[in-house]
N, C-alpha and C positions, 0 to 999 in steps of 0.2 A: 190158285193151283200152285203150288210150291214142288221148286227141284224135289226127283226121288234119288238124284244121282250126285255125288259131290267129290270130283278130281280131290284126291288126296296125293297123290306123286304124280310127274310124270312120267308119261312112258316111252321119249323117248334118253333123256340123260338120271332118269331115277330121284330125281332130286323132288325135294318135299318142301322146297320156297316156289309157292305161288301166289300169285295176285290176280285182283281181280279188274278189268281193264271196262270201258264202256265206251258202243262204237255207239254216237247219234247225229242231228244235224240233217247234212243232206245224206247221210250214210244208211238211214234208216231201213229197213225194209217193207214194204207193206204189202198188203194181198195184193194179186197177180190183176183181176180184173176189177178191181176198189180205185182206180186214177185218182179220186178222191181224198182217199181215205189219208190217213196221215200216219197209219202203219207204226211202226216198234224199234222203239233203242235195241243193238242186240249188247250181251254181258260175254266178255269170253276171259275163263280166266287162262292163265298166263304164267308160264313156267319163266321165274327172273331169272337164274340160273342159263338157261340155253333158249328163252326167247319162243318157245313150240306152243303152239297156242293150244290147247287142252281140251277145252271144251266149249262151243259159244252155244248161248241159249236167247232169242227173241225177251222181254221182260213181260210181255201184253200176248201171250198165246190166243188168247180168246178173240183178238182180231182177225181173226185165221178161219174162224171156224164156220163153216158152208161154203169155202174157196174151191171145193173141189167135186 
């Protein structure tokens, strides 16, 4: 499943200079009631001018199916 929305502009400062960063290691997101799950890293789209995190998403959303 791919992303359906892709940011192209910062809503705070209007810059079109965006970058992508990944948050992983101990900062992964794991399903709430699956304590042994390895979870998924988070990717952030970041404005490289003002630093606003424009959007974030987990790389492997399927790991969270059936958790609600």
